[in-house]
C-alpha positions in Angstrom: -15.2 28.2 -1.2 -13.1 25.1 -0.4 -14.7 22.3 1.7 -14.6 18.7 2.8 -17.6 16.5 3.0 -17.7 13.2 5.0 -20.1 10.8 6.6 -23.2 9.0 5.5 -26.0 10.8 3.5 -28.5 12.0 6.1 -31.4 14.4 5.9 -29.6 17.0 8.1 -26.2 18.2 6.9 -24.0 19.7 9.6 -21.9 22.6 8.2 -18.8 23.5 10.3 -17.5 27.1 10.1 -14.2 28.0 11.7 -13.3 31.3 13.2 -11.2 34.4 12.3 -7.7 33.4 11.2 -8.7 29.7 11.2 -9.3 27.0 8.6 -11.2 23.7 8.4 -8.3 21.8 10.0 -9.6 23.4 13.2 -12.9 21.6 12.9 -11.5 18.3 11.6 -11.6 16.4 14.9 -15.2 17.5 15.5 -16.1 16.5 11.9 -14.6 13.0 12.5 -16.8 12.6 15.6 -20.0 13.9 13.9 -19.5 12.0 10.7 -20.0 8.7 12.3 -23.7 9.1 11.9 -24.2 12.4 10.1 -23.3 14.1 6.8 -20.8 16.8 7.7 -19.3 19.6 5.5 -16.3 21.6 6.8 -15.5 24.8 5.0 -12.5 27.2 4.6 -13.9 30.7 4.7 -12.9 33.1 1.9 -9.3 34.2 2.4 -8.6 31.4 4.9 -7.0 28.0 4.4 -7.3 26.9 0.8 -10.1 29.2 -0.2 -9.1 32.3 -2.3 -10.0 35.7 -1.0 -12.2 36.5 -4.0 -13.0 39.9 -5.5 -15.0 42.7 -4.2 -16.5 42.8 -0.7 -14.4 41.1 1.9 -16.5 41.2 5.1 -19.1 39.0 6.6 -21.6 39.6 3.8 -19.2 38.0 1.3 -18.7 35.0 3.6 -22.4 34.6 4.0 -23.0 34.7 0.2 -20.3 32.1 -0.4 -21.7 29.8 2.3 -25.3 30.3 0.9 -24.1 29.4 -2.6 -22.3 26.3 -1.3 -25.3 25.1 0.6 -27.5 25.7 -2.4 -25.2 23.7 -4.6 -25.1 20.8 -2.1 -28.9 20.9 -1.8 -29.3 19.3 1.6 -32.8 18.7 2.9 -31.9 20.3 6.2 -29.0 22.3 7.6 -27.5 22.8 11.1 -24.7 25.4 11.2 -21.9 25.1 13.7 -19.7 28.2 14.0 -16.6 28.6 16.2 -15.7 32.1 17.5 -16.3 34.6 14.7 -17.6 31.8 12.6 -20.5 31.7 15.1 -21.3 35.3 14.5 -21.2 34.6 10.7 -23.5 31.6 11.2 -25.9 33.5 13.3 -26.2 36.4 10.8 -26.7 33.9 8.1 -29.8 32.5 9.8 -31.3 36.0 9.4 -29.9 37.2 6.1 -29.4 34.3 3.7 -31.3 31.2 4.4 -33.6 29.5 7.0 -31.3 27.3 9.0 -32.7 24.6 11.3 -30.2 25.3 14.1 -27.1 27.4 14.8 -24.6 26.1 17.3 -22.2 28.9 18.5 -19.0 27.5 19.9 -17.3 30.0 22.2 -18.5 32.6 19.8 -17.4 36.2 20.0 -20.8 37.8 21.0 -20.4 41.2 22.4 -22.8 41.6 25.3 -21.2 44.4 27.3 -20.2 48.0 26.6 -16.7 47.5 28.1 -15.9 44.6 25.7 -17.4 46.5 22.8 -15.2 49.6 23.5 -12.1 47.4 23.6 -13.1 45.6 20.4 -13.9 48.8 18.6 -10.5 50.2 19.4 -8.8 47.0 18.2 -10.7 46.8 15.0 -10.1 50.5 14.1 -6.3 50.1 14.7 -5.9 46.9 12.7 -4.1 47.5 9.4 -2.7 45.0 6.9 0.8 44.9 8.4 -0.4 44.5 11.9 -3.1 41.8 11.3 -1.0 38.7 11.7 0.9 39.8 14.7 -2.1 41.2 16.6 -4.6 38.4 15.9 -2.0 35.7 16.5 -1.3 37.2 19.9 -5.0 37.4 20.7 -5.7 33.9 19.6 -2.7 32.3 21.4 -3.7 34.2 24.6 -7.0 32.3 24.5 -5.6 28.8 24.3 -6.5 26.5 27.1 -4.0 26.0 29.9 -3.5 22.4 28.9 -3.8 22.8 25.1 -1.5 20.5 23.2 1.4 22.0 21.3 -0.1 20.8 18.0 -3.1 23.1 18.7 -0.9 26.1 19.3 1.0 25.3 16.1 -2.2 25.0 14.1 -3.4 28.4 15.4 -0.1 30.0 14.5 0.0 28.7 11.0 -3.6 29.3 10.2 -3.3 33.0 11.1 -0.2 33.3 9.0 -2.1 31.8 6.0 -5.1 34.1 6.4 -5.4 37.0 3.9 -5.0 40.0 6.2 -7.4 42.2 4.4 -10.1 39.6 4.5 -9.4 38.9 8.2 -9.4 42.5 9.2 -12.7 43.1 7.4 -14.3 40.1 9.1 -13.1 41.3 12.5 -14.5 44.7 11.9 -17.9 43.3 10.9 -17.8 41.0 14.0 -17.2 44.0 16.2 -20.1 45.9 14.6 -22.3 42.9 14.9 -25.4 43.5 17.1 -25.6 40.1 18.7 -28.7 40.6 20.9 -30.7 41.9 17.9 -29.5 39.0 15.6 -30.4 36.4 18.3 -33.8 37.9 18.9 -34.6 38.0 15.2 -33.2 34.6 14.2 -35.8 32.1 13.1 -33.5 29.2 14.0 -32.9 27.4 17.2 -29.8 28.8 18.9 -27.3 26.8 21.0 -24.3 28.4 22.8 -21.4 26.2 23.8 -19.1 28.0 26.2 -15.5 27.1 27.3 -13.5 30.2 27.9 -15.7 33.2 27.0 -17.2 35.2 29.9 -20.7 34.8 28.6 -23.4 33.4 31.0 -26.6 31.6 30.5 -28.4 34.5 32.3 -27.0 37.0 29.8 -28.2 34.9 26.8 -31.6 34.2 28.4 -32.2 37.9 29.0 -31.9 38.3 25.2 -33.9 35.2 24.3 -35.1 32.7 26.9 -35.1 29.6 24.6 -31.4 29.8 23.8 -29.8 26.5 25.1 -26.5 27.0 27.0 -23.8 24.4 27.5 -20.6 24.6 29.4 -17.6 22.4 28.4 -15.0 22.0 31.1 -11.3 21.5 30.5 -11.1 23.4 27.3 -9.9 26.8 26.1 -11.3 28.9 23.2 -10.7 26.0 20.7 -13.2 23.8 22.5 -13.9 21.8 19.3 -10.2 20.9 19.1 -9.7 20.1 22.8 -13.0 18.4 23.5 -14.4 17.3 20.1 -16.3 14.3 21.5 -18.1 16.4 24.2 -19.0 19.0 21.6 -20.2 16.4 19.1 -22.4 14.9 21.8 -24.0 18.2 22.5 -24.7 18.9 18.8 -25.9 15.4 18.1 -28.4 15.5 21.0 -30.1 18.5 19.5 -29.9 17.8 15.8 -31.5 14.4 16.2 -34.5 13.3 18.2 -34.3 10.5 20.7 -35.2 8.0 18.0 -32.2 9.2 15.8 -34.4 10.8 13.2 -33.6 14.3 12.1 -35.7 17.1 13.4 -38.5 18.4 11.3 -37.6 21.9 10.4 -37.0 22.2 6.6 -34.6 24.5 4.8 -36.4 26.3 1.9 -34.5 27.0 -1.2 -33.2 30.6 -1.5 -34.8 32.9 -4.1 
């Protein structure tokens, strides 16, 4: 799994995970903000950006295993996962399946909390074949750009989708659709934070699942909130990862095994 590390060595390492059809360039502005006082690792998921697709399983399980191995190799004292869109569902499942994570920040993540949305997503996932992946997903992603998104953001979205391995992307989408978000949130041992910009998810919906989920709304941004408002998102993450004295929070990350 290809990655970039930056910032000073700190007890808590912040790992940034992009969404479906993305790459780590889409978390670069956020990484720059956070790395002023934190150690930040930005990844390219398997089959995205400069990471190869790999062999065997291509869905969320394969992504989680690659992320777990990367974190084990880096050996940080503590970890906070930050996942955008489908990267948030991957990060959330990772807190339950692969490793204890101090906190998971879900940036406009694709959590399915209504039957109507699930029905639409099921139909989309079942109809997505290799040939139709790039066209379908590119159209969906561009439709979720903010009204005032810069042209460079739209160009990045276009190119990242084109560079995504379609079989890997389709498998990840299908897993995200089948993902039982309420159950994963309830079971997660990590602190959960949801940062909303464009998704129609409310604090009430999340609190009905788990009352201690922290909810933040970022104005003047579309789905790529971390690209359009990186400083605001960084401030939210920083305020929760560190205490008022600037010291990392106390939850440790045990070694897998």
